[in-house]
C-alpha positions as CSV (number, residue, x, y, z in Angstrom):
1,M,0.2,-0.1,0.1
2,K,3.2,2.6,1.2
3,K,4.4,1.3,-2.4
4,T,1.3,2.6,-4.7
5,L,1.3,5.8,-2.3
6,S,4.6,6.5,-3.5
7,Y,3.8,6.2,-7.1
8,L,0.2,8.5,-7.0
9,A,2.4,10.9,-4.7
10,C,5.2,11.2,-7.8
11,A,2.1,11.3,-10.4
12,S,1.0,14.2,-8.3
13,M,4.4,15.4,-8.0
14,T,4.9,15.2,-12.1
15,L,1.2,16.6,-13.1
16,T,2.7,19.5,-11.2
17,L,5.8,20.1,-12.3
18,F,4.1,19.8,-15.4
19,A,1.8,23.0,-15.0
20,L,4.0,25.2,-14.1
21,A,6.5,24.4,-16.4
22,C,3.6,25.5,-19.2
23,G,3.4,28.6,-17.4
24,D,0.5,27.6,-14.4
25,S,0.3,30.9,-12.3
26,K,-2.0,31.1,-8.6
27,P,-4.6,33.8,-9.7
28,P,-4.2,37.2,-8.1
29,K,-4.6,37.0,-4.5
30,V,-7.5,38.9,-2.4
31,P,-7.3,42.5,-1.4
32,H,-5.7,42.1,1.7
33,P,-8.3,42.1,3.7
34,T,-9.4,45.5,5.1
35,E,-12.4,47.7,6.5
36,D,-12.7,51.1,4.2
37,G,-16.8,52.2,3.9
38,G,-18.3,49.2,5.7
39,V,-17.2,46.9,3.0
40,L,-14.9,44.0,4.4
41,W,-13.0,41.3,1.7
42,K,-11.6,37.8,3.1
43,E,-11.5,34.6,2.1
44,C,-14.7,32.3,2.7
45,N,-15.2,28.7,2.8
46,P,-19.3,28.3,1.6
47,S,-19.6,25.2,3.6
48,L,-19.1,27.4,6.9
49,A,-22.0,28.6,7.8
50,S,-19.9,31.7,9.6
51,S,-17.8,32.2,7.5
52,C,-18.6,35.6,6.9
53,G,-20.3,39.0,8.9
54,T,-24.1,39.8,8.8
55,G,-25.6,41.1,5.4
56,E,-22.5,39.2,3.5
57,E,-22.6,36.1,1.3
58,C,-19.6,33.6,0.8
59,R,-19.4,33.5,-3.0
60,V,-16.7,32.6,-6.0
61,V,-15.1,35.7,-7.3
62,P,-13.6,34.4,-11.2
63,H,-11.3,36.9,-11.0
64,Y,-9.7,35.5,-7.6
65,D,-10.4,31.3,-8.0
66,R,-11.2,32.2,-4.5
67,A,-14.7,32.0,-2.6
68,V,-15.1,35.4,-0.6
69,C,-17.3,37.2,1.7
70,V,-19.1,40.0,-0.4
71,R,-21.7,42.1,0.5
72,P,-25.0,42.6,-2.0
73,C,-25.8,45.3,-3.6
74,D,-28.1,46.9,-6.6
75,A,-27.8,50.7,-8.4
76,Q,-29.3,52.1,-6.0
77,T,-26.9,50.9,-3.2
78,A,-23.6,52.9,-2.9
79,C,-20.9,50.0,-1.5
80,G,-18.6,53.4,0.2
81,T,-15.6,53.1,-0.6
82,S,-14.0,54.3,-4.1
83,E,-11.9,50.8,-4.0
84,A,-15.3,49.0,-4.6
85,A,-17.4,49.0,-7.5
86,C,-21.8,47.1,-7.5
87,C,-21.4,44.7,-10.3
88,P,-22.2,40.8,-11.1
89,I,-20.7,38.2,-10.4
90,G,-22.4,35.7,-12.8
91,G,-22.7,37.9,-15.6
92,A,-25.6,39.6,-16.9
93,G,-28.9,40.1,-15.0
94,S,-26.9,38.0,-12.0
95,A,-27.2,39.0,-8.2
96,S,-24.9,42.0,-7.4
97,Y,-22.2,42.5,-5.1
98,C,-19.6,45.3,-3.6
99,L,-16.2,43.8,-5.3
100,P,-12.9,45.2,-5.3
101,T,-13.0,47.3,-8.4
102,E,-10.3,45.3,-10.3
103,A,-12.8,41.6,-10.2
104,C,-15.8,44.3,-11.4
105,T,-13.7,44.6,-14.5
106,S,-12.5,40.8,-15.7
107,G,-15.8,39.1,-16.2
108,G,-16.1,35.6,-15.8
109,Q,-19.1,33.3,-14.7
110,D,-20.2,32.4,-10.8
111,D,-20.4,29.1,-10.1
112,G,-23.7,29.6,-7.9
113,G,-21.8,28.5,-5.4
114,T,-21.8,25.5,-5.1
115,S,-18.3,25.1,-4.8
116,D,-15.9,24.3,-1.3
117,G,-13.8,27.6,-2.2
118,G,-10.9,25.8,-2.8
119,G,-11.1,23.7,-5.7
120,E,-11.7,20.0,-3.9
121,T,-13.4,17.2,-5.6
122,T,-15.1,15.0,-2.6
123,D,-15.7,11.3,-3.5
124,A,-20.3,10.5,-3.0
125,G,-18.8,7.7,-0.6
126,D,-17.2,9.7,1.7
127,S,-18.8,8.9,5.1
128,G,-18.6,12.5,6.5
129,T,-17.0,11.8,9.3
130,G,-13.8,14.2,7.7
131,D,-13.3,17.4,7.1
132,S,-16.0,19.3,5.3
133,G,-15.3,19.7,1.5
134,T,-11.5,19.0,2.4
135,T,-10.8,14.7,2.7
136,T,-10.9,12.5,-0.2
137,D,-12.4,9.0,-0.3
138,A,-9.2,5.9,-0.3
139,G,-9.6,4.8,-3.3
140,T,-12.0,5.8,-5.6
141,D,-12.1,9.7,-5.8
142,T,-10.1,10.3,-9.5
143,D,-6.5,10.7,-10.3
144,A,-5.5,13.9,-7.7
145,G,-3.9,15.3,-10.7
146,T,-7.3,15.9,-12.0
147,T,-9.8,16.7,-9.3
148,T,-7.4,19.4,-7.7
149,D,-7.8,22.9,-8.6
150,A,-4.1,23.9,-9.3
151,G,-4.8,26.2,-5.9
152,T,-5.5,23.8,-3.8
153,D,-3.4,20.9,-5.2
154,T,-3.9,18.2,-2.3
155,D,-1.5,15.3,-2.1
156,A,-2.5,11.9,-3.3
157,G,-1.1,10.6,-0.4
158,T,-3.9,12.1,2.0
159,T,-6.0,8.7,0.2
160,T,-5.2,5.9,2.5
161,D,-7.6,5.0,5.5
162,A,-4.7,5.4,8.6
163,G,-6.9,3.4,10.7
164,T,-6.2,0.1,8.5
165,D,-2.8,0.7,6.7
166,T,-0.6,0.2,9.3
167,D,0.4,-3.8,10.6
168,A,-0.4,-3.9,14.1
169,G,3.0,-6.1,14.4
170,T,4.7,-3.4,12.9
171,T,7.0,-2.2,16.8
172,T,6.3,1.3,17.2
173,D,8.9,3.5,19.2
174,A,6.9,4.2,22.6
175,G,8.6,7.6,22.7
176,T,11.9,6.8,24.0
177,D,13.4,8.2,19.9
178,T,15.1,4.8,18.7
179,D,15.8,4.9,14.9
180,A,12.5,4.6,13.4
181,G,14.6,3.0,10.4
182,T,15.6,0.3,12.4
183,T,12.0,-1.3,13.5
184,T,9.8,-0.3,10.8
185,D,10.9,-2.0,7.2
186,A,9.5,0.3,4.2
187,G,8.1,-2.9,2.9
188,T,7.1,-4.5,5.8
189,D,5.3,-1.3,7.9
190,T,2.0,-1.9,6.0
191,D,0.0,-4.9,6.3
192,A,-1.2,-5.6,2.5
193,G,-3.9,-7.5,3.5
194,S,-6.0,-4.8,5.3
195,T,-7.9,-3.6,2.7
196,T,-8.3,0.3,2.7
197,D,-12.3,1.1,3.2
198,A,-13.5,3.5,0.6
199,G,-16.0,4.4,2.3
200,T,-15.5,5.2,5.8
201,D,-12.2,7.8,5.0
202,T,-10.9,7.6,8.8
203,D,-7.6,8.6,8.0
204,A,-6.1,10.7,8.9
205,G,-3.8,12.7,7.2
206,S,-6.2,12.5,4.9
207,S,-8.3,15.9,6.0
208,T,-5.6,17.8,3.7
209,D,-7.6,21.3,4.4
210,A,-4.9,22.6,1.1
211,G,-6.6,26.1,2.0
212,T,-10.1,25.2,1.6
213,D,-11.5,26.0,4.6
214,T,-9.6,29.0,6.2
215,D,-11.0,31.7,6.6
216,A,-8.2,34.1,5.0
217,G,-8.9,37.3,6.9
218,S,-10.2,35.7,10.0
219,S,-7.6,34.3,10.9
220,T,-5.4,36.7,11.0
221,D,-4.5,38.1,14.8
222,A,-5.6,41.2,14.5
223,G,-2.9,42.3,16.9
224,T,-0.1,40.9,14.1
225,D,-1.4,43.1,11.3
226,T,-0.5,46.6,11.0
227,D,-1.3,49.0,8.5
228,A,1.5,51.4,6.9
229,G,-0.9,53.2,4.7
230,S,-1.2,53.0,1.1
231,G,2.7,51.9,1.1
232,G,1.1,48.3,2.2
233,G,1.9,46.7,5.9
234,T,3.5,44.0,8.1
235,T,2.6,40.5,8.6
236,N,4.3,38.9,12.2
237,I,4.5,35.4,11.7
238,R,5.6,32.9,14.7
239,I,7.3,29.7,13.6
240,M,7.5,26.3,16.3
241,A,8.9,23.1,15.7
242,A,7.3,20.4,17.4
243,N,8.3,17.5,18.0
244,L,6.1,17.4,21.8
245,T,5.0,13.9,22.0
246,S,4.8,12.3,25.7
247,G,3.3,9.0,27.1
248,N,3.8,5.8,26.0
249,G,2.7,5.8,21.9
250,Q,4.5,9.4,20.4
251,D,1.5,11.3,20.6
252,Y,-0.4,14.2,21.5
253,D,-3.2,12.8,23.5
254,P,-1.4,12.5,27.4
255,G,-2.8,16.8,26.7
256,H,1.4,18.0,27.5
257,G,2.6,18.9,24.3
258,I,-0.8,20.6,23.1
259,R,-0.5,22.7,25.8
260,L,2.7,24.2,24.9
261,M,2.0,24.0,21.7
262,Q,-1.3,26.7,22.7
263,G,1.0,28.7,25.1
264,V,3.3,30.0,22.3
265,D,0.4,30.5,20.5
266,P,2.1,29.8,16.8
267,D,0.6,30.8,13.1
268,V,2.6,27.4,11.6
269,V,4.0,24.5,13.5
270,L,6.5,22.4,12.2
271,I,4.7,18.8,14.1
272,Q,6.7,15.4,13.9
273,E,5.2,12.3,15.5
274,F,1.0,13.8,14.4
275,N,-0.7,11.1,16.1
276,Y,-3.4,11.3,18.2
277,K,-6.8,9.2,19.8
278,S,-7.3,6.8,16.5
279,N,-6.2,9.3,13.9
280,S,-9.1,9.6,12.4
281,V,-9.7,13.0,10.2
282,A,-12.3,13.9,12.9
283,D,-9.7,13.4,15.9
284,I,-7.0,15.3,13.1
285,R,-8.9,18.0,12.8
286,E,-10.3,17.8,16.7
287,M,-7.1,18.3,17.5
288,V,-6.0,21.3,15.6
289,Q,-9.4,22.9,16.4
290,T,-8.9,22.6,20.4
291,T,-4.7,23.4,20.4
292,F,-5.1,26.1,17.4
293,G,-8.8,27.0,16.3
294,A,-11.6,26.3,13.4
295,N,-9.8,28.4,10.7
296,F,-6.7,26.5,10.9
297,S,-5.7,24.7,8.0
298,Y,-3.2,21.5,7.5
299,Y,-1.4,19.0,6.4
300,R,-0.9,15.5,7.6
301,E,1.3,12.7,5.4
302,T,-0.1,9.6,5.2
303,G,1.7,6.1,5.7
304,A,3.7,7.0,8.2
305,Q,3.1,5.0,11.6
306,I,5.0,8.8,13.0
307,P,4.4,11.0,10.8
308,N,5.7,14.5,10.0
309,G,3.0,17.5,8.9
310,I,2.4,21.4,9.4
311,I,-0.6,23.5,10.4
312,S,-1.4,26.8,9.2
313,R,-3.1,29.8,10.5
314,W,-2.9,30.9,6.6
315,P,-4.6,29.2,3.6
316,I,-2.3,25.7,2.2
317,I,-2.5,25.5,-0.8
318,A,-0.2,23.0,-2.3
319,S,1.2,19.9,0.6
320,G,2.5,16.8,-0.2
321,E,5.7,14.7,0.7
322,W,8.6,14.0,-0.9
323,T,10.7,10.3,0.0
324,D,13.1,10.0,2.8
325,V,15.1,6.3,1.3
326,E,16.8,5.9,4.5
327,V,13.6,5.6,6.4
328,G,10.1,3.6,5.7
329,N,7.4,4.8,9.0
330,R,7.8,8.9,7.9
331,D,9.1,11.3,4.7
332,F,9.3,14.7,4.7
333,A,6.3,16.9,4.7
334,W,6.1,19.7,2.9
335,A,2.9,22.8,2.3
336,R,2.7,26.0,-0.1
337,I,1.2,28.8,2.6
338,D,-0.7,31.8,0.9
339,I,0.8,33.8,3.6
340,P,0.1,37.9,3.2
341,G,2.0,39.7,0.5
342,P,2.9,38.2,-3.2
343,K,5.3,35.6,-1.9
344,D,4.0,32.1,-0.1
345,L,6.1,30.1,2.4
346,W,7.1,27.2,1.7
347,A,6.8,24.7,4.8
348,V,8.7,21.4,5.2
349,S,8.9,19.0,8.6
350,V,11.2,16.6,9.2
351,H,12.3,14.4,10.6
352,L,16.1,13.2,10.5
353,L,17.6,9.6,12.0
354,T,19.1,8.9,15.4
355,R,21.4,6.6,13.4
356,S,24.5,9.0,12.8
357,S,25.2,12.3,11.8
358,G,26.2,10.9,8.1
359,V,22.5,8.7,7.3
360,R,21.5,12.8,8.5
361,N,23.6,14.1,5.4
362,T,22.5,12.2,3.3
363,E,19.0,12.7,4.6
364,A,20.1,16.6,4.4
365,R,21.4,16.2,0.3
366,N,18.2,14.1,-1.0
367,L,15.8,16.9,1.1
368,V,18.2,20.2,-1.1
369,N,17.4,18.1,-3.8
370,Y,13.9,18.4,-4.0
371,I,13.8,22.1,-2.7
372,R,15.9,23.2,-5.9
373,A,13.6,20.9,-7.6
374,N,10.5,22.1,-5.7
375,V,10.1,25.4,-4.7
376,P,10.6,28.7,-6.6
377,E,13.3,31.3,-5.5
378,D,10.9,33.6,-5.3
379,D,9.3,32.2,-1.8
380,Y,10.3,31.8,1.4
381,L,11.2,29.0,2.5
382,V,11.0,27.6,6.5
383,I,12.7,23.7,6.7
384,G,12.2,22.8,10.8
385,G,11.4,19.9,12.9
386,D,13.3,17.0,14.9
387,F,16.9,16.7,13.4
388,N,18.3,13.9,16.1
389,T,22.1,16.4,15.3
390,D,24.9,15.6,18.0
391,S,25.8,19.3,17.7
392,F,26.2,22.7,15.4
393,G,29.2,20.8,13.9
394,E,27.4,18.0,11.4
395,S,27.8,18.1,7.7
396,C,24.0,18.4,7.6
397,F,24.7,22.0,8.5
398,G,26.5,22.6,6.4
399,T,24.5,20.7,3.4
400,F,21.2,22.8,4.5
401,S,22.9,25.4,4.5
402,E,22.8,26.0,0.4
403,V,19.1,27.1,1.1
404,I,18.6,28.1,4.4
405,V,21.3,29.9,7.4
406,T,21.9,27.4,9.7
407,S,24.4,30.1,11.4
408,A,24.1,31.2,14.7
409,P,22.4,33.0,16.3
410,Y,20.5,30.3,18.0
411,P,16.8,30.3,20.4
412,A,17.5,30.2,23.5
413,D,15.2,30.1,26.7
414,R,15.4,33.1,29.8
415,N,18.8,30.9,30.9
416,G,20.8,31.1,27.8
417,K,20.8,27.3,26.8
418,T,20.5,26.0,22.9
419,G,20.1,22.9,23.8
420,T,16.3,21.7,22.6
421,N,16.7,17.5,24.3
422,F,14.8,16.2,27.6
423,A,18.3,16.9,28.4
424,R,19.1,20.5,27.3
425,A,22.6,19.8,26.3
426,K,21.6,18.9,22.6
427,P,20.8,20.6,19.7
428,Y,17.9,18.5,18.2
429,D,14.9,20.5,17.3
430,H,15.7,23.9,14.9
431,V,13.8,26.5,12.6
432,M,15.7,27.4,9.6
433,V,14.6,30.2,7.5
434,D,16.2,30.6,3.6
435,A,17.8,34.3,3.4
436,D,15.0,35.8,1.8
437,L,12.9,35.3,4.9
438,N,15.8,35.7,7.5
439,Q,16.4,39.2,6.7
440,Y,12.5,39.7,8.6
441,R,13.6,37.8,12.0
442,T,12.5,39.6,15.1
443,A,12.4,39.2,18.8
444,T,9.7,36.6,20.4
445,V,7.6,38.9,22.4
446,I,5.3,36.8,24.8
447,G,4.0,38.7,27.9
448,S,6.8,41.1,29.3
449,S,9.6,38.8,28.2
450,Q,11.5,38.5,24.7
451,F,14.4,36.7,23.7
452,P,16.1,37.9,20.7
453,N,17.7,34.9,19.3
454,G,13.7,32.9,19.3
455,L,12.3,31.2,22.0
456,V,13.3,27.0,23.6
457,L,10.2,26.9,25.6
458,D,11.2,24.7,28.5
459,S,8.1,24.8,31.2
460,R,10.8,23.6,33.4
461,V,12.4,27.1,33.9
462,Y,9.8,29.2,32.1
463,S,8.9,32.0,34.3
464,P,6.3,33.8,34.9
465,L,3.9,30.9,33.7
466,S,0.9,33.0,33.5
467,E,2.3,34.3,29.7
468,I,2.3,31.4,28.6
469,A,-1.2,29.5,29.4
470,P,-2.4,27.1,29.8
471,V,1.2,25.3,30.4
472,Q,1.9,23.7,33.5
473,A,5.1,23.7,35.2
474,G,5.5,19.9,34.7
475,D,4.8,19.4,31.7
476,S,8.1,19.7,30.1
477,A,9.6,17.1,32.5
478,A,6.1,14.4,30.8
479,S,7.2,11.0,30.7
480,N,9.0,10.2,27.7
481,M,8.9,13.5,26.4
482,Q,12.1,14.4,24.9
483,H,12.0,16.9,22.9
484,M,11.6,21.3,23.5
485,G,9.9,23.6,21.7
486,V,11.5,26.1,19.4
487,V,9.8,29.4,18.5
488,K,10.6,31.5,15.9
489,D,9.2,35.2,14.7
490,F,9.6,37.3,11.3
491,V,7.9,40.7,10.8
492,V,7.3,40.0,6.7
493,P,6.3,42.8,4.6
494,Y,3.2,42.7,3.0
């Protein structure tokens, strides 16, 4: 089954590269959410009744190829701003709405509001237990390359039923961070006999939100968006690396890691060992909503015993996984995030092996090759997660430096310690970005505390704990909590 998923992922990647080679480009961005004269434009999800404010409707605007909150109008109704005009969305004779002037002059037909806002196609056999409009039924849907809109590029690997594809006999690394690659063979960790149920759709990884259920306007914290006048503004982006599982199951069920993530309120999380309860779509969505909020998107790789993933405040417009040939129970998970402004953020969540520094360097080399082949140089890039590195002198940092900044200064706790393993002696975990994004790096500020180079989150030494509520002092000391969270902040212009 995992081999089949690999073939599907390769097919999806081939289609994506072909589209890029042929000159496809994503639709224009919706004007950044602002209020002027009572008009509010923001992206929305037609399947959510509460996507828009009072008096507004969630409609697909062809100029942007996205669903946007718009206010009905007629010839006698003023839109209240020179930047808007009252015009029909679906052509002559259709209902009119207050739209950005550029959208009024572009023409096009509305789909009648039946789109899910992101171009996702759902299988009629879906049981309805998954994420609205974004869950693709395992094995019954059309090739991901033909059903996914260019703006939502859902990974073909997201169609597997997570509850059935893992052989109960596979050995789980019960939080001891043993080299997972030595216990789970890529060919043996999948029970070939456990046929995916095309109707139950309980794959935790198949709920790639791909930006379709994220309200791009309401999801940005009002305190992080600063209007800089007619010249634009800035967005504060807090990125966190989180391998924060505890207990005996390499999962987030005990709640310690969930509280740690809640306490620092990140915008983008590069998460490892992304397991929760039964790993159904409903369970993973519950974890994301409980920890971050209903408007967050996520991608979780499929067919993995301890999957990597990305969680985002902003829409995920493409996602997938690149094969880590050194290990059989996880890969490199990636997501393209539509942050405010003209550039996208490519986030890659990794969990390198403990086997040796040489193997980690091989993994780094393979990942750098994937990035060079797929990530546009003009976009922002972050690689983060559990590197399992013993020191900053390891060769993998030299390899990674070809695409990201790996040099000091490094995040630290309030005592200046940079180690991120349980004993705080080794730099296991990292958030590292390319030079374009690194120039906008800023101090991490939480309450009255400032961490000039970013934060290593250790509840055992953080004070006052009230600044990172609901974190408890013993969360970082929980059973089998082997890593600390790492946080970096960036103030990005748009």
